[in-house]
N, C-alpha and C positions, 0 to 999 in steps of 0.2 A: 654543525654550523649554525643552524637556526637557533640552538640554545645560546651559543655566544652572541649572536645578534640580539636575541631577546634579552638577554642579561644586560647587554650594552644599552639597549633602548630603555630598559626599566631603571637603570642606574645602579645595578647591583655589583658592578665590577668597575674597576679604575684602572687606568694604565698611566704610568708617568715615564716620560723619557728621562734617561739619565739614572735610573734606579732609585733606590730609597734614599731619603735624606736622614742623616744622623740627628737624633734628638738630643737633649741635654743629658749629661751622664748623671744617673741618680746619686744623691749625696749620701755617704756613708761615714760615720765617725769611727774610723778603725782604731784610733788611739783610745777612745773611751771604751770600745768593745773589747780590745785586747787587755786593757787593764783590769776590767771586770773578769775576763777569763783567767787572768793570772791569779787573781784573789780566789777563784772558784774551782778551778779545774785540777789543782794539785800537782802540776808540772810546770817548768819553766816555759814562759811565753815571752817572745820577744816582739818589738814594735820595729819593723823595717824603717830605716832613714832613707827614703828613696829620694833621687834627684828631682828638681822641678819637672812639671808636665805628667807625672804619674798621679792618677786620682783613684782613691778607694771608692768602689761603688756598690759593694755587697759584702755580707759575712753572715756568719752564724756558728752555732755549735752543733756537734753530732756526736754519734757513737759508732763504735766497731764491736759487734758481739764476739766475745772471746778473742779480742784484738791484741792481747798482750799476755806474756807469761810473767807471773808473780816472781820476783827475783828471790824471795825467801822459800817459796814453796814449790815453784815450777807449775802451779796450777794456772789454767787459763782464766783470765779476768777481762771484763769489758774495758775498752779504752775509750778515751774521750778525744774529740777533735775540735779545734778552733780554726775556722776558715775565713780568709779575707780575701776578696777579689779586687783586682786593680785593672785599670785601663791605662795601658802605656802611652807615652806621647805620640806613637803613631795609630792609636785607637784600637791596639790588639788587647784582648782580655787574657789575664794571667792569675792563677789563684795560688795562694800560699796556705798550706795546711800544716798546722803545728799539732802534735799528738804524743800520747805517751805509748802509742801502739807500736808493736814490733814492725819492721820494714816491710816484710811481705804482706802483712796483714793491711797495713795502711796503703800500700800501692794497689793491692787487690780491691780496696774500698773505693778507690778512684776509677779503676777500670780492671775487670778480672783477667783479662787475657795478656796482661803485660809481662814482659821478661827483660832481664838485665842484658844490655847491650855494650856497656863499658862504663868508663868513668870520666869525670871532668874535674879538674883542679880549679878551685875559685879561691884565690887568696890563702892557699895552704890548706884549705878544706876540701876533702875528696867527696864528690857528689856522684852517686850511682845513677846512670842513665837507664831508663826503662822505656821499651818501645813495645807496640802490639798492633793489633788489627782487630776488626770486627767484621760484620757482614757487608759494612759499607766501605771497607777499605781500612787504611792506616788511621790510628787515633793518635791524638795529640800525645807527646811524650810527657814522662814524668821523670824529675829529677829528685833525689832524695838523699838525705844525710842525717846522721844522728850527732847531735851536740850534747856533750856532757859537761857538768860542772858541780859545784858544791850543792846546789839545789835540786840535782837530778838530771835526768836525760830527757830529751826531746827529739822526737823524729820530725823532720821538716819534709815536706814534698811541695814541689812546684809543678804546675801544669798549666797548659793553655795554648793559645794561638801565637805567642810571641816568638820573636827570632833568638837565636842562641845568645846574642848580646843582652836582650832583654832577660832571658832566663839568668844570666850571669849577674845582671844588675840586681834583680830582686834576691838572688841568692846571697850576693855580697852585702847587700843592704839589710838582710836580716841576721846572718851569721855574725857580722860585726858588733851587733848590739848586745849588751848584758840583758839578762832576763829582767822583766818588769817585777816591781815588788810584788811579793805574794801575800801581803797583808797591809 
């Protein structure tokens, strides 16, 4: 108790009724980043067309060691990822990962203890739903699907704290778009 009193007197601690206040959402140019990824990563990248109120706030590239099987040889190859985070109109964070990884490797890179629990149909596209837990309890779900076309295949994964409707919105906004130009 003495430490708490001392910290309060010295001003090393603060207390604010009503919880924390939300600051401004960081700005992130998802369109520019995804266009660059489409030209660089070697697999189809889509730019989601989200309704008003969705704000891109973060993103980047990553990799998954031995994340995919080479279709010609079957050998394991490294996979690339393109990730964009969004804040939904209700303030929930969701991320979209686009990759040339195999489904199990991509989901495992997001959270290693995930397992498939069912599927969801979004506009005629089947998304596999993964759930899991860790030492702190349940983790955020992952929805994933593979989109194929003349330019190749892309594994998509959505995760975050959003509602089912927000997962559906991000899924539909992504899968309905053609791949960005690769050159």
